[in-house]
All heavy atoms as a GROMACS GRO file, in nm:
protein
  538
    1MET      N    1   7.588   8.294  -7.235
    1MET     CA    2   7.559   8.435  -7.253
    1MET      C    3   7.624   8.481  -7.383
    1MET      O    4   7.742   8.459  -7.405
    1MET     CB    5   7.613   8.513  -7.135
    1MET     CG    6   7.569   8.653  -7.132
    1MET     SD    7   7.588   8.715  -6.965
    1MET     CE    8   7.677   8.862  -6.995
    2THR      N    9   7.548   8.546  -7.467
    2THR     CA   10   7.601   8.592  -7.595
    2THR      C   11   7.658   8.733  -7.582
    2THR      O   12   7.605   8.816  -7.508
    2THR     CB   13   7.489   8.593  -7.701
    2THR    OG1   14   7.387   8.682  -7.659
    2THR    CG2   15   7.432   8.454  -7.721
    3PRO      N   16   7.767   8.758  -7.651
    3PRO     CA   17   7.825   8.894  -7.647
    3PRO      C   18   7.731   8.995  -7.711
    3PRO      O   19   7.657   8.963  -7.803
    3PRO     CB   20   7.954   8.882  -7.727
    3PRO     CG   21   7.961   8.743  -7.778
    3PRO     CD   22   7.842   8.667  -7.732
    4THR      N   23   7.734   9.115  -7.661
    4THR     CA   24   7.650   9.222  -7.716
    4THR      C   25   7.738   9.326  -7.784
    4THR      O   26   7.859   9.331  -7.762
    4THR     CB   27   7.568   9.290  -7.606
    4THR    OG1   28   7.657   9.358  -7.518
    4THR    CG2   29   7.486   9.190  -7.526
    5TRP      N   30   7.676   9.408  -7.862
    5TRP     CA   31   7.746   9.516  -7.933
    5TRP      C   32   7.783   9.629  -7.837
    5TRP      O   33   7.866   9.712  -7.868
    5TRP     CB   34   7.660   9.570  -8.047
    5TRP     CG   35   7.527   9.620  -8.000
    5TRP    CD1   36   7.412   9.549  -7.986
    5TRP    CD2   37   7.496   9.752  -7.956
    5TRP    NE1   38   7.311   9.627  -7.937
    5TRP    CE2   39   7.360   9.755  -7.918
    5TRP    CE3   40   7.570   9.869  -7.944
    5TRP    CZ2   41   7.298   9.868  -7.869
    5TRP    CZ3   42   7.507   9.983  -7.896
    5TRP    CH2   43   7.373   9.982  -7.860
    6ARG      N   44   7.720   9.631  -7.719
    6ARG     CA   45   7.744   9.742  -7.625
    6ARG      C   46   7.886   9.746  -7.573
    6ARG      O   47   7.942   9.853  -7.550
    6ARG     CB   48   7.646   9.734  -7.508
    6ARG     CG   49   7.505   9.769  -7.543
    6ARG     CD   50   7.418   9.781  -7.420
    6ARG     NE   51   7.422   9.665  -7.335
    6ARG     CZ   52   7.334   9.567  -7.335
    6ARG    NH1   53   7.232   9.571  -7.416
    6ARG    NH2   54   7.345   9.465  -7.254
    7LYS      N   55   7.948   9.631  -7.553
    7LYS     CA   56   8.083   9.630  -7.496
    7LYS      C   57   8.186   9.691  -7.591
    7LYS      O   58   8.264   9.776  -7.549
    7LYS     CB   59   8.121   9.490  -7.452
    7LYS     CG   60   8.041   9.450  -7.330
    7LYS     CD   61   8.092   9.326  -7.266
    7LYS     CE   62   8.003   9.297  -7.144
    7LYS     NZ   63   8.055   9.192  -7.062
    8PRO      N   64   8.190   9.650  -7.718
    8PRO     CA   65   8.288   9.715  -7.807
    8PRO      C   66   8.260   9.863  -7.828
    8PRO      O   67   8.352   9.945  -7.832
    8PRO     CB   68   8.276   9.639  -7.939
    8PRO     CG   69   8.199   9.516  -7.910
    8PRO     CD   70   8.126   9.537  -7.783
    9VAL      N   71   8.132   9.900  -7.838
    9VAL     CA   72   8.096  10.041  -7.855
    9VAL      C   73   8.133  10.120  -7.730
    9VAL      O   74   8.187  10.231  -7.738
    9VAL     CB   75   7.947  10.057  -7.889
    9VAL    CG1   76   7.903  10.201  -7.884
    9VAL    CG2   77   7.918   9.997  -8.026
   10GLY      N   78   8.107  10.063  -7.614
   10GLY     CA   79   8.143  10.129  -7.489
   10GLY      C   80   8.294  10.145  -7.474
   10GLY      O   81   8.342  10.248  -7.429
   11MET      N   82   8.368  10.041  -7.513
   11MET     CA   83   8.513  10.048  -7.507
   11MET      C   84   8.566  10.159  -7.598
   11MET      O   85   8.652  10.238  -7.558
   11MET     CB   86   8.575   9.916  -7.548
   11MET     CG   87   8.725   9.915  -7.548
   11MET     SD   88   8.797   9.776  -7.635
   11MET     CE   89   8.740   9.804  -7.801
   12LEU      N   90   8.513  10.167  -7.719
   12LEU     CA   91   8.555  10.274  -7.810
   12LEU      C   92   8.515  10.411  -7.755
   12LEU      O   93   8.590  10.508  -7.770
   12LEU     CB   94   8.495  10.251  -7.949
   12LEU     CG   95   8.552  10.132  -8.024
   12LEU    CD1   96   8.474  10.111  -8.154
   12LEU    CD2   97   8.699  10.148  -8.051
   13GLY      N   98   8.400  10.419  -7.692
   13GLY     CA   99   8.358  10.545  -7.630
   13GLY      C  100   8.451  10.587  -7.518
   13GLY      O  101   8.485  10.705  -7.505
   14ILE      N  102   8.493  10.490  -7.437
   14ILE     CA  103   8.586  10.521  -7.328
   14ILE      C  104   8.719  10.568  -7.384
   14ILE      O  105   8.778  10.666  -7.335
   14ILE     CB  106   8.603  10.399  -7.236
   14ILE    CG1  107   8.474  10.374  -7.157
   14ILE    CG2  108   8.722  10.417  -7.142
   14ILE    CD1  109   8.473  10.244  -7.081
   15LEU      N  110   8.769  10.501  -7.486
   15LEU     CA  111   8.894  10.544  -7.548
   15LEU      C  112   8.882  10.683  -7.609
   15LEU      O  113   8.975  10.764  -7.599
   15LEU     CB  114   8.938  10.442  -7.654
   15LEU     CG  115   8.984  10.307  -7.600
   15LEU    CD1  116   9.013  10.212  -7.715
   15LEU    CD2  117   9.104  10.322  -7.510
   16LEU      N  118   8.769  10.711  -7.670
   16LEU     CA  119   8.745  10.844  -7.726
   16LEU      C  120   8.741  10.949  -7.615
   16LEU      O  121   8.798  11.057  -7.629
   16LEU     CB  122   8.616  10.846  -7.807
   16LEU     CG  123   8.580  10.978  -7.873
   16LEU    CD1  124   8.684  11.014  -7.979
   16LEU    CD2  125   8.441  10.969  -7.935
   17LEU      N  126   8.675  10.918  -7.504
   17LEU     CA  127   8.671  11.009  -7.389
   17LEU      C  128   8.812  11.039  -7.339
   17LEU      O  129   8.846  11.155  -7.315
   17LEU     CB  130   8.587  10.949  -7.276
   17LEU     CG  131   8.596  11.020  -7.142
   17LEU    CD1  132   8.521  11.152  -7.147
   17LEU    CD2  133   8.544  10.933  -7.030
   18ILE      N  134   8.894  10.937  -7.326
   18ILE     CA  135   9.031  10.956  -7.279
   18ILE      C  136   9.110  11.042  -7.377
   18ILE      O  137   9.183  11.133  -7.336
   18ILE     CB  138   9.100  10.820  -7.256
   18ILE    CG1  139   9.034  10.747  -7.139
   18ILE    CG2  140   9.249  10.838  -7.231
   18ILE    CD1  141   9.078  10.604  -7.122
   19LEU      N  142   9.095  11.016  -7.505
   19LEU     CA  143   9.167  11.093  -7.606
   19LEU      C  144   9.126  11.240  -7.603
   19LEU      O  145   9.212  11.330  -7.600
   19LEU     CB  146   9.141  11.035  -7.746
   19LEU     CG  147   9.203  11.113  -7.861
   19LEU    CD1  148   9.355  11.103  -7.855
   19LEU    CD2  149   9.151  11.061  -7.993
   20VAL      N  150   8.996  11.267  -7.600
   20VAL     CA  151   8.948  11.406  -7.597
   20VAL      C  152   8.992  11.475  -7.468
   20VAL      O  153   9.035  11.590  -7.471
   20VAL     CB  154   8.794  11.409  -7.612
   20VAL    CG1  155   8.737  11.546  -7.584
   20VAL    CG2  156   8.754  11.363  -7.752
   21TRP      N  157   8.984  11.404  -7.356
   21TRP     CA  158   9.024  11.461  -7.228
   21TRP      C  159   9.173  11.496  -7.229
   21TRP      O  160   9.213  11.604  -7.186
   21TRP     CB  161   8.993  11.364  -7.115
   21TRP     CG  162   9.013  11.424  -6.980
   21TRP    CD1  163   9.115  11.400  -6.894
   21TRP    CD2  164   8.930  11.521  -6.916
   21TRP    NE1  165   9.100  11.474  -6.780
   21TRP    CE2  166   8.987  11.550  -6.791
   21TRP    CE3  167   8.813  11.585  -6.951
   21TRP    CZ2  168   8.931  11.640  -6.702
   21TRP    CZ3  169   8.758  11.676  -6.862
   21TRP    CH2  170   8.816  11.702  -6.740
   22CYS      N  171   9.255  11.406  -7.281
   22CYS     CA  172   9.400  11.432  -7.287
   22CYS      C  173   9.431  11.551  -7.377
   22CYS      O  174   9.514  11.636  -7.343
   22CYS     CB  175   9.475  11.309  -7.338
   22CYS     SG  176   9.482  11.176  -7.218
   23LEU      N  177   9.364  11.558  -7.492
   23LEU     CA  178   9.386  11.672  -7.581
   23LEU      C  179   9.344  11.803  -7.516
   23LEU      O  180   9.411  11.905  -7.532
   23LEU     CB  181   9.310  11.651  -7.712
   23LEU     CG  182   9.365  11.541  -7.804
   23LEU    CD1  183   9.272  11.520  -7.922
   23LEU    CD2  184   9.505  11.574  -7.849
   24ALA      N  185   9.235  11.801  -7.442
   24ALA     CA  186   9.189  11.922  -7.373
   24ALA      C  187   9.290  11.967  -7.268
   24ALA      O  188   9.323  12.086  -7.258
   24ALA     CB  189   9.052  11.898  -7.309
   25ILE      N  190   9.340  11.873  -7.190
   25ILE     CA  191   9.436  11.907  -7.085
   25ILE      C  192   9.569  11.953  -7.144
   25ILE      O  193   9.629  12.051  -7.100
   25ILE     CB  194   9.456  11.788  -6.989
   25ILE    CG1  195   9.324  11.749  -6.923
   25ILE    CG2  196   9.561  11.820  -6.884
   25ILE    CD1  197   9.249  11.860  -6.855
   26VAL      N  198   9.614  11.885  -7.249
   26VAL     CA  199   9.740  11.924  -7.314
   26VAL      C  200   9.729  12.062  -7.376
   26VAL      O  201   9.824  12.140  -7.375
   26VAL     CB  202   9.781  11.817  -7.418
   26VAL    CG1  203   9.891  11.868  -7.508
   26VAL    CG2  204   9.824  11.690  -7.348
   27SER      N  205   9.611  12.095  -7.428
   27SER     CA  206   9.594  12.228  -7.488
   27SER      C  207   9.604  12.340  -7.385
   27SER      O  208   9.630  12.454  -7.420
   27SER     CB  209   9.461  12.235  -7.562
   27SER     OG  210   9.353  12.237  -7.471
   28LEU      N  211   9.584  12.306  -7.259
   28LEU     CA  212   9.596  12.406  -7.152
   28LEU      C  213   9.737  12.412  -7.092
   28LEU      O  214   9.762  12.491  -7.001
   28LEU     CB  215   9.496  12.374  -7.040
   28LEU     CG  216   9.348  12.384  -7.077
   28LEU    CD1  217   9.262  12.334  -6.962
   28LEU    CD2  218   9.312  12.528  -7.111
   29SER      N  219   9.828  12.332  -7.142
   29SER     CA  220   9.961  12.322  -7.079
   29SER      C  221  10.039  12.454  -7.085
   29SER      O  222  10.118  12.481  -6.994
   29SER     CB  223  10.042  12.210  -7.143
   29SER     OG  224  10.070  12.239  -7.278
   30ASN      N  225  10.020  12.535  -7.187
   30ASN     CA  226  10.089  12.665  -7.193
   30ASN      C  227  10.044  12.755  -7.079
   30ASN      O  228  10.126  12.827  -7.019
   30ASN     CB  229  10.065  12.734  -7.326
   30ASN     CG  230  10.144  12.672  -7.438
   30ASN    OD1  231  10.247  12.611  -7.413
   30ASN    ND2  232  10.097  12.687  -7.559
   31ILE      N  233   9.916  12.754  -7.051
   31ILE     CA  234   9.862  12.837  -6.943
   31ILE      C  235   9.904  12.781  -6.807
   31ILE      O  236   9.954  12.853  -6.721
   31ILE     CB  237   9.708  12.845  -6.953
   31ILE    CG1  238   9.668  12.910  -7.085
   31ILE    CG2  239   9.648  12.918  -6.834
   31ILE    CD1  240   9.521  12.896  -7.119
   32VAL      N  241   9.884  12.651  -6.788
   32VAL     CA  242   9.913  12.588  -6.660
   32VAL      C  243  10.063  12.588  -6.632
   32VAL      O  244  10.105  12.600  -6.517
   32VAL     CB  245   9.856  12.444  -6.657
   32VAL    CG1  246   9.892  12.374  -6.528
   32VAL    CG2  247   9.705  12.446  -6.676
   33GLY      N  248  10.144  12.580  -6.735
   33GLY     CA  249  10.289  12.579  -6.718
   33GLY      C  250  10.344  12.706  -6.657
   33GLY      O  251  10.454  12.706  -6.600
   34SER      N  252  10.270  12.815  -6.666
   34SER     CA  253  10.317  12.941  -6.609
   34SER      C  254  10.274  12.957  -6.462
   34SER      O  255  10.312  13.054  -6.398
   34SER     CB  256  10.263  13.059  -6.690
   34SER     OG  257  10.122  13.065  -6.682
   35TRP      N  258  10.197  12.864  -6.412
   35TRP     CA  259  10.152  12.870  -6.273
   35TRP      C  260  10.264  12.824  -6.179
   35TRP      O  261  10.360  12.760  -6.218
   35TRP     CB  262  10.032  12.779  -6.250
   35TRP     CG  263   9.908  12.816  -6.324
   35TRP    CD1  264   9.888  12.924  -6.404
   35TRP    CD2  265   9.787  12.741  -6.327
   35TRP    NE1  266   9.762  12.922  -6.456
   35TRP    CE2  267   9.697  12.811  -6.410
   35TRP    CE3  268   9.744  12.623  -6.269
   35TRP    CZ2  269   9.568  12.766  -6.435
   35TRP    CZ3  270   9.617  12.578  -6.293
   35TRP    CH2  271   9.529  12.650  -6.375
   36HIS      N  272  10.244  12.854  -6.051
   36HIS     CA  273  10.330  12.804  -5.946
   36HIS      C  274  10.322  12.651  -5.946
   36HIS      O  275  10.217  12.594  -5.978
   36HIS     CB  276  10.284  12.861  -5.811
   36HIS     CG  277  10.375  12.829  -5.696
   36HIS    ND1  278  10.357  12.717  -5.620
   36HIS    CD2  279  10.483  12.894  -5.648
   36HIS    CE1  280  10.451  12.713  -5.527
   36HIS    NE2  281  10.529  12.820  -5.542
   37TRP      N  282  10.428  12.583  -5.906
   37TRP     CA  283  10.430  12.436  -5.913
   37TRP      C  284  10.320  12.372  -5.829
   37TRP      O  285  10.267  12.267  -5.863
   37TRP     CB  286  10.566  12.381  -5.874
   37TRP     CG  287  10.602  12.397  -5.729
   37TRP    CD1  288  10.668  12.499  -5.672
   37TRP    CD2  289  10.570  12.304  -5.625
   37TRP    NE1  290  10.681  12.479  -5.537
   37TRP    CE2  291  10.621  12.358  -5.506
   37TRP    CE3  292  10.504  12.182  -5.620
   37TRP    CZ2  293  10.607  12.295  -5.383
   37TRP    CZ3  294  10.490  12.119  -5.496
   37TRP    CH2  295  10.542  12.176  -5.380
   38LEU      N  296  10.282  12.439  -5.721
   38LEU     CA  297  10.176  12.383  -5.636
   38LEU      C  298  10.040  12.390  -5.706
   38LEU      O  299   9.960  12.297  -5.698
   38LEU     CB  300  10.172  12.458  -5.502
   38LEU     CG  301  10.107  12.388  -5.385
   38LEU    CD1  302  10.170  12.252  -5.362
   38LEU    CD2  303  10.118  12.473  -5.261
   39GLY      N  304  10.016  12.500  -5.778
   39GLY     CA  305   9.894  12.512  -5.856
   39GLY      C  306   9.889  12.408  -5.967
   39GLY      O  307   9.783  12.351  -5.996
   40GLN      N  308  10.004  12.385  -6.030
   40GLN     CA  309  10.011  12.283  -6.134
   40GLN      C  310   9.981  12.145  -6.077
   40GLN      O  311   9.909  12.065  -6.138
   40GLN     CB  312  10.150  12.281  -6.198
   40GLN     CG  313  10.181  12.402  -6.281
   40GLN     CD  314  10.319  12.392  -6.343
   40GLN    OE1  315  10.361  12.285  -6.385
   40GLN    NE2  316  10.389  12.505  -6.348
   41LEU      N  317  10.038  12.119  -5.960
   41LEU     CA  318  10.015  11.990  -5.895
   41LEU      C  319   9.867  11.967  -5.869
   41LEU      O  320   9.812  11.861  -5.902
   41LEU     CB  321  10.093  11.983  -5.764
   41LEU     CG  322  10.071  11.858  -5.679
   41LEU    CD1  323  10.133  11.737  -5.747
   41LEU    CD2  324  10.131  11.878  -5.541
   42VAL      N  325   9.798  12.067  -5.814
   42VAL     CA  326   9.655  12.055  -5.786
   42VAL      C  327   9.577  12.036  -5.916
   42VAL      O  328   9.488  11.951  -5.924
   42VAL     CB  329   9.605  12.179  -5.707
   42VAL    CG1  330   9.454  12.180  -5.697
   42VAL    CG2  331   9.669  12.183  -5.569
   43PHE      N  332   9.610  12.116  -6.016
   43PHE     CA  333   9.540  12.107  -6.145
   43PHE      C  334   9.553  11.968  -6.205
   43PHE      O  335   9.456  11.906  -6.246
   43PHE     CB  336   9.593  12.213  -6.241
   43PHE     CG  337   9.535  12.203  -6.379
   43PHE    CD1  338   9.408  12.252  -6.406
   43PHE    CD2  339   9.607  12.143  -6.482
   43PHE    CE1  340   9.354  12.242  -6.534
   43PHE    CE2  341   9.554  12.132  -6.610
   43PHE     CZ  342   9.427  12.182  -6.635
   44TYR      N  343   9.675  11.918  -6.213
   44TYR     CA  344   9.697  11.788  -6.278
   44TYR      C  345   9.645  11.672  -6.194
   44TYR      O  346   9.600  11.571  -6.250
   44TYR     CB  347   9.844  11.769  -6.315
   44TYR     CG  348   9.883  11.854  -6.433
   44TYR    CD1  349   9.982  11.951  -6.423
   44TYR    CD2  350   9.820  11.840  -6.555
   44TYR    CE1  351  10.018  12.029  -6.532
   44TYR    CE2  352   9.853  11.917  -6.665
   44TYR     CZ  353   9.952  12.011  -6.653
   44TYR     OH  354   9.986  12.089  -6.761
   45LEU      N  355   9.648  11.683  -6.063
   45LEU     CA  356   9.586  11.580  -5.980
   45LEU      C  357   9.435  11.577  -6.001
   45LEU      O  358   9.375  11.470  -6.016
   45LEU     CB  359   9.618  11.602  -5.832
   45LEU     CG  360   9.753  11.555  -5.784
   45LEU    CD1  361   9.775  11.596  -5.638
   45LEU    CD2  362   9.766  11.404  -5.798
   46PHE      N  363   9.375  11.696  -6.001
   46PHE     CA  364   9.230  11.704  -6.019
   46PHE      C  365   9.189  11.653  -6.157
   46PHE      O  366   9.100  11.569  -6.170
   46PHE     CB  367   9.183  11.849  -5.999
   46PHE     CG  368   9.036  11.867  -6.020
   46PHE    CD1  369   8.945  11.824  -5.925
   46PHE    CD2  370   8.988  11.926  -6.135
   46PHE    CE1  371   8.809  11.840  -5.944
   46PHE    CE2  372   8.852  11.944  -6.156
   46PHE     CZ  373   8.763  11.900  -6.060
   47THR      N  374   9.253  11.703  -6.261
   47THR     CA  375   9.216  11.663  -6.396
   47THR      C  376   9.256  11.518  -6.425
   47THR      O  377   9.195  11.453  -6.511
   47THR     CB  378   9.278  11.755  -6.502
   47THR    OG1  379   9.420  11.757  -6.487
   47THR    CG2  380   9.223  11.896  -6.490
   48GLY      N  381   9.354  11.467  -6.354
   48GLY     CA  382   9.393  11.328  -6.371
   48GLY      C  383   9.296  11.230  -6.308
   48GLY      O  384   9.294  11.113  -6.343
   49LEU      N  385   9.215  11.278  -6.215
   49LEU     CA  386   9.118  11.192  -6.150
   49LEU      C  387   8.974  11.215  -6.195
   49LEU      O  388   8.894  11.122  -6.194
   49LEU     CB  389   9.127  11.211  -5.998
   49LEU     CG  390   9.257  11.165  -5.933
   49LEU    CD1  391   9.260  11.204  -5.786
   49LEU    CD2  392   9.275  11.016  -5.950
   50ILE      N  393   8.939  11.336  -6.235
   50ILE     CA  394   8.800  11.370  -6.263
   50ILE      C  395   8.746  11.300  -6.387
   50ILE      O  396   8.626  11.278  -6.399
   50ILE     CB  397   8.782  11.524  -6.274
   50ILE    CG1  398   8.636  11.563  -6.262
   50ILE    CG2  399   8.840  11.577  -6.403
   50ILE    CD1  400   8.576  11.540  -6.129
   51TRP      N  401   8.832  11.259  -6.479
   51TRP     CA  402   8.784  11.192  -6.601
   51TRP      C  403   8.720  11.057  -6.570
   51TRP      O  404   8.647  11.003  -6.652
   51TRP     CB  405   8.897  11.175  -6.702
   51TRP     CG  406   9.002  11.076  -6.660
   51TRP    CD1  407   9.112  11.103  -6.584
   51TRP    CD2  408   9.004  10.937  -6.689
   51TRP    NE1  409   9.183  10.988  -6.565
   51TRP    CE2  410   9.119  10.884  -6.629
   51TRP    CE3  411   8.921  10.852  -6.760
   51TRP    CZ2  412   9.153  10.750  -6.637
   51TRP    CZ3  413   8.955  10.718  -6.768
   51TRP    CH2  414   9.069  10.669  -6.708
   52ILE      N  415   8.745  11.005  -6.451
   52ILE     CA  416   8.690  10.874  -6.414
   52ILE      C  417   8.540  10.883  -6.386
   52ILE      O  418   8.468  10.785  -6.407
   52ILE     CB  419   8.766  10.820  -6.291
   52ILE    CG1  420   8.913  10.800  -6.326
   52ILE    CG2  421   8.706  10.691  -6.239
   52ILE    CD1  422   9.003  10.770  -6.209
   53ALA      N  423   8.490  10.999  -6.345
   53ALA     CA  424   8.349  11.013  -6.308
   53ALA      C  425   8.251  10.973  -6.419
   53ALA      O  426   8.153  10.904  -6.391
   53ALA     CB  427   8.322  11.156  -6.260
   54PRO      N  428   8.271  11.012  -6.545
   54PRO     CA  429   8.175  10.972  -6.648
   54PRO      C  430   8.181  10.823  -6.684
   54PRO      O  431   8.096  10.775  -6.758
   54PRO     CB  432   8.214  11.055  -6.770
   54PRO     CG  433   8.313  11.153  -6.725
   54PRO     CD  434   8.367  11.108  -6.595
   55LEU      N  435   8.277  10.751  -6.632
   55LEU     CA  436   8.289  10.610  -6.668
   55LEU      C  437   8.183  10.522  -6.604
   55LEU      O  438   8.143  10.421  -6.661
   55LEU     CB  439   8.428  10.557  -6.631
   55LEU     CG  440   8.544  10.613  -6.709
   55LEU    CD1  441   8.673  10.544  -6.666
   55LEU    CD2  442   8.524  10.596  -6.858
   56LYS      N  443   8.135  10.558  -6.486
   56LYS     CA  444   8.038  10.474  -6.417
   56LYS      C  445   7.912  10.451  -6.501
   56LYS      O  446   7.871  10.336  -6.519
   56LYS     CB  447   8.004  10.532  -6.281
   56LYS     CG  448   7.913  10.443  -6.201
   56LYS     CD  449   7.889  10.496  -6.062
   56LYS     CE  450   7.799  10.400  -5.986
   56LYS     NZ  451   7.772  10.445  -5.852
   57PRO      N  452   7.849  10.556  -6.555
   57PRO     CA  453   7.730  10.530  -6.637
   57PRO      C  454   7.762  10.451  -6.764
   57PRO      O  455   7.682  10.367  -6.807
   57PRO     CB  456   7.677  10.669  -6.673
   57PRO     CG  457   7.749  10.765  -6.587
   57PRO     CD  458   7.870  10.698  -6.533
   58VAL      N  459   7.878  10.475  -6.823
   58VAL     CA  460   7.915  10.402  -6.945
   58VAL      C  461   7.935  10.254  -6.914
   58VAL      O  462   7.886  10.167  -6.987
   58VAL     CB  463   8.042  10.462  -7.009
   58VAL    CG1  464   8.090  10.377  -7.126
   58VAL    CG2  465   8.018  10.605  -7.054
   59LEU      N  466   8.005  10.226  -6.805
   59LEU     CA  467   8.027  10.086  -6.767
   59LEU      C  468   7.896  10.017  -6.730
   59LEU      O  469   7.875   9.900  -6.763
   59LEU     CB  470   8.128  10.078  -6.652
   59LEU     CG  471   8.270  10.119  -6.688
   59LEU    CD1  472   8.356  10.128  -6.562
   59LEU    CD2  473   8.330  10.024  -6.788
   60ARG      N  474   7.807  10.088  -6.661
   60ARG     CA  475   7.676  10.032  -6.628
   60ARG      C  476   7.598  10.000  -6.755
   60ARG      O  477   7.539   9.894  -6.768
   60ARG     CB  478   7.596  10.128  -6.540
   60ARG     CG  479   7.466  10.068  -6.494
   60ARG     CD  480   7.383  10.159  -6.403
   60ARG     NE  481   7.462  10.241  -6.317
   60ARG     CZ  482   7.453  10.375  -6.310
   60ARG    NH1  483   7.367  10.438  -6.386
   60ARG    NH2  484   7.529  10.443  -6.229
   61TRP      N  485   7.601  10.093  -6.851
   61TRP     CA  486   7.532  10.072  -6.979
   61TRP      C  487   7.591   9.951  -7.052
   61TRP      O  488   7.519   9.871  -7.110
   61TRP     CB  489   7.542  10.198  -7.064
   61TRP     CG  490   7.485  10.180  -7.200
   61TRP    CD1  491   7.355  10.181  -7.235
   61TRP    CD2  492   7.560  10.156  -7.321
   61TRP    NE1  493   7.342  10.160  -7.371
   61TRP    CE2  494   7.467  10.145  -7.426
   61TRP    CE3  495   7.695  10.144  -7.350
   61TRP    CZ2  496   7.506  10.121  -7.557
   61TRP    CZ3  497   7.733  10.121  -7.481
   61TRP    CH2  498   7.640  10.110  -7.582
   62MET      N  499   7.723   9.940  -7.050
   62MET     CA  500   7.788   9.828  -7.118
   62MET      C  501   7.745   9.694  -7.058
   62MET      O  502   7.724   9.597  -7.129
   62MET     CB  503   7.940   9.840  -7.108
   62MET     CG  504   7.998   9.946  -7.198
   62MET     SD  505   8.173   9.979  -7.166
   62MET     CE  506   8.248   9.821  -7.196
   63GLU      N  507   7.733   9.688  -6.926
   63GLU     CA  508   7.700   9.562  -6.859
   63GLU      C  509   7.551   9.531  -6.859
   63GLU      O  510   7.511   9.419  -6.882
   63GLU     CB  511   7.752   9.565  -6.716
   63GLU     CG  512   7.901   9.556  -6.706
   63GLU     CD  513   7.956   9.425  -6.759
   63GLU    OE1  514   7.892   9.320  -6.738
   63GLU    OE2  515   8.061   9.426  -6.824
   64LEU      N  516   7.469   9.634  -6.831
   64LEU     CA  517   7.327   9.609  -6.810
   64LEU      C  518   7.237   9.659  -6.922
   64LEU      O  519   7.122   9.619  -6.930
   64LEU     CB  520   7.282   9.675  -6.679
   64LEU     CG  521   7.359   9.633  -6.555
   64LEU    CD1  522   7.314   9.714  -6.435
   64LEU    CD2  523   7.343   9.484  -6.529
   65GLY      N  524   7.287   9.749  -7.003
   65GLY     CA  525   7.205   9.805  -7.110
   65GLY      C  526   7.110   9.914  -7.063
   65GLY      O  527   7.014   9.946  -7.130
   66ARG      N  528   7.134   9.969  -6.945
   66ARG     CA  529   7.048  10.076  -6.893
   66ARG      C  530   7.121  10.207  -6.892
   66ARG      O  531   7.232  10.222  -6.867
   66ARG     CB  532   7.004  10.047  -6.751
   66ARG     CG  533   6.922   9.923  -6.740
   66ARG     CD  534   6.875   9.904  -6.599
   66ARG     NE  535   6.863   9.761  -6.577
   66ARG     CZ  536   6.864   9.705  -6.461
   66ARG    NH1  537   6.875   9.777  -6.353
   66ARG    NH2  538   6.852   9.577  -6.448
   0.00000   0.00000   0.00000
């Protein structure tokens, strides 16, 4: 099986997604920092897990090309 260009491009896309997501969340830290600790916990748990959702189509594209 020959390597395809999709895997390196997909990997760079995933890294770019993580970078943009982290910058977006960090930019909200001043607002979120003033919340009650329980609200912060929910926010960071949610945002720490939700970035995984867009990975499924990217990984499928990387493997199958669809």
